[in-house]
PAKOL-174522 format. One record per residue: residue number from 1; residue in three letters; y, z, x of N, C-alpha, C in turn. Coordinates in steps of 0.1 Angstrom, whole numbers, plus 5000, padded with zeros to 4 digits. Example, Ala and Ser with C-alpha at 12.3 -4.5 7.8 and 13.67 -1.06 7.14 Angstrom:
! residues 2
SITE    k    r   nc2   nc3   nc1  cac2  cac3  cac1   cc2   cc3   cc1
SITE    1  ALA  4943  5078  5132  4955  5078  5123  4967  5078  5132
SITE    2  SER  4978  5071  5128  4989  5071  5137  5000  5079  5129
***
This chain:
! residues 207
SITE    k    r   nc2   nc3   nc1  cac2  cac3  cac1   cc2   cc3   cc1
SITE    1  MET  6642  7529  1825  6644  7519  1816  6655  7523  1806
SITE    2  GLU  6666  7515  1805  6677  7518  1796  6675  7511  1783
SITE    3  LEU  6676  7517  1772  6673  7512  1759  6685  7511  1750
SITE    4  LYS  6686  7501  1741  6697  7500  1732  6697  7512  1722
SITE    5  TYR  6685  7515  1718  6683  7527  1709  6673  7536  1715
SITE    6  ASN  6677  7548  1717  6668  7558  1723  6659  7565  1712
SITE    7  TYR  6663  7564  1700  6654  7569  1689  6658  7561  1676
SITE    8  TRP  6649  7562  1666  6651  7555  1653  6647  7565  1643
SITE    9  TYR  6656  7567  1632  6653  7577  1622  6652  7571  1608
SITE   10  PHE  6645  7578  1600  6644  7575  1586  6647  7588  1578
SITE   11  PRO  6659  7589  1572  6662  7602  1566  6656  7604  1552
SITE   12  LYS  6649  7615  1551  6644  7620  1538  6635  7609  1531
SITE   13  VAL  6626  7604  1538  6618  7593  1533  6604  7598  1527
SITE   14  ILE  6601  7610  1531  6588  7616  1525  6592  7627  1515
SITE   15  LYS  6586  7626  1503  6589  7635  1493  6585  7650  1496
SITE   16  LYS  6592  7659  1491  6589  7673  1494  6575  7677  1490
SITE   17  GLU  6570  7671  1478  6557  7674  1474  6546  7670  1484
SITE   18  THR  6549  7658  1491  6540  7653  1501  6541  7662  1513
SITE   19  CYS  6553  7666  1517  6554  7675  1528  6547  7688  1526
SITE   20  ASN  6547  7693  1514  6540  7706  1511  6525  7704  1512
SITE   21  LYS  6520  7692  1508  6506  7689  1509  6502  7688  1523
SITE   22  ILE  6510  7682  1532  6507  7681  1546  6506  7695  1552
SITE   23  ILE  6516  7704  1548  6516  7718  1553  6503  7725  1549
SITE   24  SER  6499  7724  1536  6488  7732  1531  6475  7726  1538
SITE   25  THR  6474  7713  1540  6462  7707  1546  6461  7712  1561
SITE   26  CYS  6472  7712  1568  6472  7716  1582  6469  7731  1584
SITE   27  LEU  6474  7739  1575  6472  7754  1576  6457  7758  1574
SITE   28  LYS  6449  7748  1569  6435  7751  1568  6427  7749  1581
SITE   29  LYS  6434  7743  1591  6428  7741  1604  6430  7753  1612
SITE   30  LYS  6423  7753  1624  6424  7765  1633  6437  7765  1640
SITE   31  GLN  6444  7777  1640  6456  7779  1647  6454  7782  1662
SITE   32  VAL  6462  7776  1670  6461  7778  1685  6475  7779  1690
SITE   33  LYS  6476  7785  1702  6489  7786  1708  6493  7773  1715
SITE   34  GLY  6506  7769  1714  6511  7758  1720  6510  7759  1736
SITE   35  LEU  6503  7751  1742  6501  7752  1757  6508  7741  1765
SITE   36  VAL  6508  7743  1778  6513  7733  1787  6502  7728  1796
SITE   37  TYR  6501  7715  1798  6490  7710  1806  6494  7709  1820
SITE   38  ASN  6485  7713  1829  6487  7710  1844  6478  7698  1846
SITE   39  THR  6484  7686  1848  6477  7674  1849  6471  7672  1863
SITE   40  ILE  6458  7667  1863  6451  7664  1876  6447  7650  1876
SITE   41  GLU  6451  7643  1887  6448  7629  1888  6435  7627  1895
SITE   42  LYS  6426  7619  1889  6413  7617  1895  6409  7602  1893
SITE   43  GLU  6407  7595  1904  6404  7581  1903  6413  7573  1895
SITE   44  GLY  6426  7576  1896  6436  7569  1889  6437  7571  1874
SITE   45  LYS  6431  7582  1869  6431  7585  1855  6435  7599  1853
SITE   46  LEU  6440  7602  1841  6446  7615  1838  6435  7624  1833
SITE   47  SER  6433  7635  1839  6423  7645  1835  6431  7658  1831
SITE   48  LEU  6430  7662  1818  6437  7673  1813  6429  7686  1816
SITE   49  LYS  6433  7694  1826  6426  7706  1829  6436  7717  1832
SITE   50  ASN  6430  7729  1833  6439  7741  1836  6450  7742  1826
SITE   51  VAL  6446  7741  1813  6456  7742  1802  6460  7757  1801
SITE   52  LYS  6473  7759  1802  6477  7773  1803  6490  7775  1794
SITE   53  ALA  6491  7787  1790  6504  7791  1783  6515  7793  1793
SITE   54  ASN  6526  7788  1790  6538  7790  1798  6550  7793  1789
SITE   55  PRO  6552  7806  1787  6563  7810  1777  6577  7806  1782
SITE   56  ASN  6578  7802  1795  6591  7798  1799  6594  7783  1795
SITE   57  ILE  6584  7776  1791  6586  7762  1787  6583  7761  1772
SITE   58  ARG  6573  7768  1767  6568  7765  1753  6563  7778  1747
SITE   59  ASP  6568  7780  1734  6563  7792  1726  6563  7787  1712
SITE   60  SER  6551  7785  1707  6549  7780  1693  6534  7781  1689
SITE   61  LYS  6531  7780  1677  6518  7779  1671  6515  7765  1667
SITE   62  ILE  6503  7760  1669  6500  7746  1665  6486  7745  1659
SITE   63  TYR  6485  7734  1651  6472  7731  1645  6470  7716  1647
SITE   64  TRP  6458  7713  1651  6454  7699  1653  6448  7693  1641
SITE   65  ILE  6452  7680  1637  6446  7674  1626  6445  7659  1627
SITE   66  SER  6433  7654  1624  6431  7639  1623  6428  7635  1609
SITE   67  SER  6437  7629  1603  6435  7626  1588  6440  7612  1585
SITE   68  GLU  6431  7604  1579  6435  7590  1576  6447  7589  1566
SITE   69  TRP  6447  7598  1557  6458  7597  1547  6472  7601  1553
SITE   70  ILE  6471  7610  1563  6484  7613  1570  6488  7601  1579
SITE   71  TYR  6478  7595  1586  6481  7583  1594  6487  7572  1585
SITE   72  GLY  6481  7571  1573  6486  7561  1564  6500  7562  1560
SITE   73  ILE  6505  7575  1560  6519  7578  1557  6528  7574  1569
SITE   74  LEU  6524  7578  1581  6532  7578  1593  6532  7563  1599
SITE   75  ASN  6521  7556  1599  6520  7544  1607  6530  7533  1603
SITE   76  PRO  6533  7531  1589  6543  7521  1586  6557  7524  1592
SITE   77  PHE  6561  7537  1593  6573  7540  1599  6573  7538  1614
SITE   78  ILE  6562  7540  1621  6561  7537  1635  6562  7523  1638
SITE   79  HIS  6555  7514  1630  6556  7500  1631  6571  7495  1629
SITE   80  SER  6577  7500  1618  6590  7496  1615  6600  7500  1626
SITE   81  ALA  6600  7513  1631  6609  7517  1641  6607  7509  1654
SITE   82  ASN  6595  7506  1658  6591  7499  1670  6598  7485  1669
SITE   83  LYS  6598  7479  1658  6604  7466  1656  6619  7466  1655
SITE   84  GLN  6624  7475  1646  6638  7475  1643  6646  7480  1656
SITE   85  ALA  6641  7489  1663  6648  7494  1675  6647  7484  1687
SITE   86  GLY  6638  7474  1686  6637  7464  1696  6628  7468  1708
SITE   87  TRP  6620  7479  1706  6611  7483  1717  6599  7474  1718
SITE   88  ASN  6593  7471  1707  6582  7461  1706  6571  7466  1716
SITE   89  PHE  6568  7479  1717  6557  7484  1725  6544  7481  1719
SITE   90  GLN  6534  7477  1727  6520  7475  1722  6514  7489  1720
SITE   91  TRP  6508  7491  1709  6500  7503  1706  6489  7500  1696
SITE   92  ASP  6478  7508  1697  6467  7505  1689  6459  7517  1684
SITE   93  TRP  6464  7529  1686  6457  7540  1681  6466  7552  1681
SITE   94  ASN  6462  7562  1673  6469  7575  1672  6461  7586  1678
SITE   95  GLU  6467  7595  1685  6461  7607  1689  6460  7617  1677
SITE   96  PRO  6452  7627  1677  6453  7637  1666  6467  7642  1665
SITE   97  SER  6472  7644  1652  6485  7648  1650  6486  7663  1652
SITE   98  GLN  6498  7668  1655  6500  7682  1658  6510  7688  1649
SITE   99  PHE  6505  7698  1641  6513  7705  1631  6518  7717  1639
SITE  100  THR  6532  7719  1640  6537  7730  1648  6545  7739  1640
SITE  101  VAL  6544  7752  1642  6552  7762  1636  6560  7770  1646
SITE  102  TYR  6573  7770  1644  6582  7778  1652  6587  7790  1644
SITE  103  ASN  6584  7802  1648  6590  7814  1642  6602  7818  1651
SITE  104  LYS  6609  7829  1647  6621  7834  1654  6618  7836  1669
SITE  105  ASN  6628  7830  1676  6628  7830  1691  6618  7821  1697
SITE  106  GLN  6610  7813  1690  6601  7804  1695  6609  7790  1698
SITE  107  PHE  6603  7782  1707  6610  7770  1711  6600  7761  1719
SITE  108  TYR  6605  7749  1723  6598  7741  1733  6609  7735  1741
SITE  109  GLY  6609  7739  1754  6619  7734  1764  6618  7719  1767
SITE  110  TRP  6627  7715  1776  6628  7701  1779  6614  7695  1785
SITE  111  HIS  6610  7684  1779  6598  7678  1783  6597  7664  1778
SITE  112  CYS  6588  7655  1784  6586  7642  1778  6571  7642  1775
SITE  113  ASP  6567  7633  1766  6553  7633  1761  6544  7623  1769
SITE  114  GLN  6551  7614  1776  6543  7604  1783  6540  7608  1797
SITE  115  MET  6527  7606  1801  6523  7609  1815  6524  7596  1824
SITE  116  ALA  6524  7598  1837  6526  7587  1846  6514  7578  1847
SITE  117  ILE  6502  7583  1844  6489  7576  1845  6481  7577  1832
SITE  118  PRO  6472  7568  1830  6464  7568  1817  6455  7580  1815
SITE  119  PHE  6452  7582  1803  6442  7592  1800  6428  7589  1805
SITE  120  GLY  6421  7598  1810  6407  7596  1814  6399  7608  1809
SITE  121  ASN  6386  7607  1809  6377  7618  1805  6380  7623  1791
SITE  122  ARG  6383  7615  1782  6384  7619  1768  6372  7616  1760
SITE  123  ASN  6370  7623  1749  6358  7621  1741  6358  7608  1734
SITE  124  SER  6369  7602  1731  6370  7590  1723  6373  7578  1732
SITE  125  LYS  6365  7567  1731  6368  7555  1738  6382  7549  1734
SITE  126  LYS  6386  7553  1722  6399  7548  1717  6411  7554  1725
SITE  127  LEU  6408  7565  1732  6419  7572  1740  6418  7569  1755
SITE  128  ASN  6406  7567  1760  6405  7565  1774  6413  7553  1779
SITE  129  ASN  6419  7554  1791  6427  7544  1797  6439  7540  1789
SITE  130  LYS  6444  7549  1780  6456  7546  1773  6467  7556  1777
SITE  131  ILE  6479  7552  1773  6490  7561  1775  6498  7563  1762
SITE  132  ARG  6506  7573  1761  6515  7575  1750  6526  7565  1750
SITE  133  LYS  6528  7558  1740  6539  7549  1739  6551  7554  1730
SITE  134  LEU  6547  7558  1718  6557  7562  1708  6554  7576  1703
SITE  135  SER  6564  7584  1701  6563  7598  1696  6570  7598  1682
SITE  136  LEU  6565  7606  1673  6571  7608  1660  6571  7622  1656
SITE  137  THR  6582  7626  1650  6584  7639  1644  6587  7638  1629
SITE  138  LEU  6579  7645  1621  6582  7646  1606  6587  7660  1603
SITE  139  GLN  6599  7661  1598  6604  7675  1595  6598  7679  1581
SITE  140  LEU  6592  7691  1581  6585  7696  1569  6592  7708  1563
SITE  141  THR  6602  7714  1569  6609  7726  1564  6623  7722  1560
SITE  142  ASP  6627  7727  1549  6641  7725  1544  6651  7732  1554
SITE  143  PRO  6662  7726  1557  6671  7732  1567  6677  7745  1562
SITE  144  SER  6677  7749  1549  6682  7761  1544  6673  7773  1548
SITE  145  GLU  6661  7770  1553  6651  7780  1555  6650  7785  1569
SITE  146  TYR  6658  7779  1578  6658  7784  1592  6672  7781  1599
SITE  147  GLU  6674  7787  1610  6686  7784  1618  6681  7783  1633
SITE  148  GLY  6689  7775  1641  6684  7771  1654  6674  7760  1652
SITE  149  GLY  6665  7758  1662  6654  7749  1661  6659  7734  1660
SITE  150  ASP  6669  7731  1668  6674  7717  1668  6666  7708  1677
SITE  151  LEU  6663  7696  1673  6657  7686  1681  6668  7679  1689
SITE  152  GLN  6667  7680  1702  6677  7674  1711  6670  7664  1721
SITE  153  PHE  6677  7653  1724  6673  7643  1734  6683  7643  1745
SITE  154  LYS  6678  7638  1757  6687  7636  1768  6681  7624  1776
SITE  155  TRP  6691  7616  1782  6687  7604  1789  6699  7601  1799
SITE  156  PHE  6696  7593  1809  6706  7589  1819  6713  7576  1814
SITE  157  HIS  6726  7576  1815  6734  7564  1812  6746  7564  1822
SITE  158  LYS  6746  7553  1830  6757  7551  1839  6759  7563  1848
SITE  159  ASN  6747  7568  1854  6747  7579  1864  6751  7592  1858
SITE  160  THR  6751  7593  1845  6754  7606  1838  6743  7609  1829
SITE  161  VAL  6741  7622  1826  6731  7627  1816  6737  7628  1803
SITE  162  LYS  6732  7621  1793  6737  7622  1779  6727  7631  1772
SITE  163  LYS  6733  7640  1764  6725  7649  1756  6729  7648  1741
SITE  164  GLU  6720  7647  1732  6724  7646  1718  6715  7655  1709
SITE  165  THR  6721  7662  1700  6714  7669  1690  6713  7661  1677
SITE  166  VAL  6701  7659  1673  6698  7650  1661  6698  7658  1648
SITE  167  LYS  6710  7659  1642  6711  7667  1630  6703  7662  1619
SITE  168  ILE  6701  7648  1618  6694  7642  1607  6679  7647  1607
SITE  169  ALA  6675  7652  1619  6661  7656  1620  6658  7669  1613
SITE  170  ARG  6669  7676  1608  6667  7689  1601  6664  7686  1587
SITE  171  GLU  6667  7675  1581  6664  7672  1567  6650  7671  1564
SITE  172  VAL  6645  7678  1554  6630  7678  1551  6626  7664  1547
SITE  173  GLY  6615  7659  1552  6610  7646  1548  6615  7635  1557
SITE  174  SER  6623  7639  1567  6629  7629  1577  6620  7626  1588
SITE  175  ILE  6619  7614  1593  6611  7610  1604  6619  7604  1615
SITE  176  ILE  6616  7609  1627  6623  7604  1639  6612  7598  1648
SITE  177  VAL  6614  7586  1653  6605  7579  1662  6612  7576  1675
SITE  178  PHE  6606  7578  1686  6612  7576  1699  6602  7573  1710
SITE  179  PRO  6606  7566  1720  6597  7563  1731  6592  7576  1737
SITE  180  SER  6579  7577  1740  6573  7590  1745  6578  7594  1759
SITE  181  SER  6585  7585  1766  6591  7587  1779  6605  7595  1778
SITE  182  LEU  6610  7596  1766  6623  7602  1764  6622  7617  1764
SITE  183  TRP  6631  7624  1772  6631  7638  1773  6637  7644  1761
SITE  184  HIS  6631  7655  1756  6635  7662  1744  6631  7676  1744
SITE  185  GLN  6637  7684  1735  6634  7698  1733  6637  7702  1719
SITE  186  VAL  6631  7714  1715  6634  7721  1703  6640  7734  1707
SITE  187  THR  6652  7736  1703  6659  7749  1707  6654  7761  1700
SITE  188  PRO  6656  7773  1705  6650  7785  1699  6654  7787  1685
SITE  189  ILE  6645  7791  1677  6647  7795  1663  6655  7809  1663
SITE  190  THR  6666  7809  1656  6673  7822  1655  6671  7829  1642
SITE  191  LYS  6666  7822  1632  6663  7828  1619  6653  7819  1611
SITE  192  GLY  6644  7826  1604  6635  7818  1596  6623  7812  1604
SITE  193  LYS  6618  7801  1598  6607  7794  1604  6608  7779  1602
SITE  194  ARG  6604  7771  1612  6605  7757  1612  6591  7751  1614
SITE  195  GLN  6587  7742  1605  6575  7735  1606  6577  7720  1607
SITE  196  SER  6569  7713  1615  6570  7699  1617  6556  7693  1621
SITE  197  LEU  6555  7680  1619  6543  7673  1623  6547  7663  1634
SITE  198  VAL  6539  7663  1645  6541  7654  1656  6530  7645  1658
SITE  199  ASN  6533  7632  1661  6522  7622  1663  6526  7614  1675
SITE  200  TRP  6515  7609  1682  6517  7601  1694  6509  7588  1692
SITE  201  SER  6515  7577  1693  6509  7563  1692  6506  7559  1707
SITE  202  ILE  6494  7555  1709  6490  7552  1723  6486  7537  1724
SITE  203  GLY  6486  7532  1737  6483  7518  1739  6480  7516  1754
SITE  204  LYS  6478  7504  1757  6475  7500  1771  6487  7503  1780
SITE  205  PRO  6484  7507  1793  6495  7510  1802  6505  7498  1804
SITE  206  PHE  6517  7502  1806  6527  7491  1809  6524  7485  1822
SITE  207  ILE  6525  7472  1823  6522  7464  1835  6535  7462  1843
***
């Protein structure tokens, strides 16, 4: 599917004080290693099993958080981007947000967030039979505090692969929203530390 806008951004819309509050709240949660899912299809639904570390694809530390006040900050931007970009995707729920920390040499290689089939066997009825529609990244670290760690997108256009580095994504408090089917990566950190919050909006499968 070719889109007029592959992503939509809101530069520096979240105050630094709020970003720091999000960081301190997330750091109280349990830290785990960023993993890669080996997906298993069963009865037409997605079962997430055999979760493993794969340092060739992903190297980062993450914290999971479900917080109404954080969703209250993010959701208006998701609705706005969905409308302004002309995607108009149906969505009705958020997965738990993911606070990610990238230290020196850490990265997340090329991947897309959307799976080919709906979620199954999840604890919440709000998640079962849904797919990821929209992804969001909130930048929490000032660009002066790290080097590398660029957010990049790639997509096909007229039989060629287009790749773009989103420099605006480096500004603290900036929000980037994009379809979860879009391929993206975070390049290796060469100095310092990068922190961000990722959110996925889910809805009914496309027909």
